[in-house]
C-alpha positions in Angstrom: 98.1 111.0 133.8 97.7 107.2 134.1 99.1 104.9 131.5 96.7 104.3 128.7 95.7 100.8 127.7 95.8 100.0 124.0 92.5 100.2 122.2 91.2 97.8 119.6 89.3 99.1 116.6 88.1 97.1 113.5 87.1 99.0 110.4 85.7 98.0 107.0 87.7 98.3 103.8 86.6 97.5 100.3 90.1 96.8 99.0 92.2 94.8 101.5 95.5 94.9 99.5 95.3 98.6 98.8 94.6 99.4 102.5 97.3 97.0 103.7 99.8 98.9 101.6 98.4 102.3 102.9 98.7 101.4 106.6 102.1 99.8 106.1 103.8 102.2 103.7 102.1 105.5 104.3 101.3 105.4 108.0 104.3 103.0 108.8 102.2 100.6 110.8 103.7 97.2 111.5 101.6 94.3 110.3 100.5 91.6 112.7 98.3 88.6 112.1 96.2 88.3 108.9 93.9 86.1 106.9 92.3 86.4 103.5 89.6 88.8 104.9 91.4 90.8 107.6 94.8 92.3 108.7 96.0 93.4 112.2 98.2 96.4 112.5 100.2 98.1 115.3 98.5 101.5 115.0 100.8 103.7 117.2 100.7 101.1 120.0 97.0 100.2 119.5 95.4 97.3 117.6 93.7 98.3 114.3 92.1 95.6 112.2 91.0 96.2 108.7 88.2 93.8 107.6 87.1 93.3 104.0 83.6 94.6 103.3 82.1 95.2 99.9 82.0 98.9 98.9 78.8 100.8 99.9 77.4 104.0 98.6 76.7 105.7 101.9 77.3 109.4 102.1 79.9 111.0 104.3 78.4 112.8 107.3 80.1 115.9 108.8 79.8 118.1 111.8 81.1 121.7 112.1 84.0 122.0 114.5 86.0 125.3 114.6 84.6 126.3 111.3 85.6 123.1 109.5 83.5 120.2 108.2 84.7 117.2 110.3 83.9 113.8 108.9 81.9 111.4 111.2 82.9 108.7 112.0 86.6 109.1 112.2 89.4 107.7 114.3 93.1 108.4 115.0 95.7 109.0 117.7 96.8 111.9 119.9 100.5 112.2 119.2 103.2 114.2 121.0 103.4 117.7 119.7 106.7 117.3 117.8 105.8 113.9 116.5 102.5 115.3 115.0 104.5 117.9 113.0 107.0 115.4 111.8 104.3 113.0 110.8 102.1 115.6 109.0 105.2 116.7 107.0 105.9 113.0 106.1 102.3 112.5 105.0 102.4 115.6 102.8 105.7 114.4 101.2 103.9 111.1 100.5 101.1 112.9 98.6 98.3 112.5 101.2 95.3 114.6 100.2 94.1 116.1 103.4 90.3 116.7 104.0 91.5 119.2 106.6 95.1 120.2 106.3 97.2 120.3 109.4 96.4 123.4 111.5 96.0 124.7 115.0 92.4 124.3 116.3 91.0 126.4 119.1 94.1 128.6 119.0 94.7 130.5 122.2 91.8 128.7 123.9 91.5 125.8 126.4 92.1 122.6 124.4 94.3 124.2 121.8 95.5 121.5 119.5 97.1 120.6 116.2 94.9 118.5 114.0 94.6 117.0 110.5 92.1 114.8 108.7 92.6 112.5 105.7 91.0 109.3 104.2 92.4 105.8 103.8 91.9 104.2 100.4 88.5 102.8 101.4 87.2 106.3 102.5 87.7 105.8 106.3 88.4 109.2 107.9 91.4 109.5 110.2 92.2 112.4 112.5 95.6 112.8 114.1 96.0 115.5 116.7 98.5 116.8 119.3 98.2 119.1 122.4 101.1 121.4 123.5 99.7 120.7 127.0 98.5 117.1 127.1 96.7 117.9 130.4 94.2 119.8 128.3 93.1 116.7 126.5 89.8 116.6 128.4 89.7 120.2 129.6 86.4 122.1 129.4 
């Protein structure tokens, strides 16, 4: 598999300080540049930027996947198998409330993966996942 270039994603947050603490202390992301209205983070080797945006009242949309209501939109990282399990245990110990608790999706099928979903303090949905066989990341 070829080396992956870091992606850049910018997301809205309605409380910059609360989200800054979440990404630094809960997800252990290193902080980069910042201003009064945005903060850069090293998000598992990728660039995540949180931008202040006033809170909105939009509803969360979900799609059914493997019998679960998956929030859309969402973002996250595919982690190595062991790292996923260590990270999910760390999140549980820090009191994260999972939308979808860590479990094995598509068990015994092509694309079998560990996955979990939770929200940041501004309601942005995150999914972290892992494949025992990373070659199945795009398998049909």
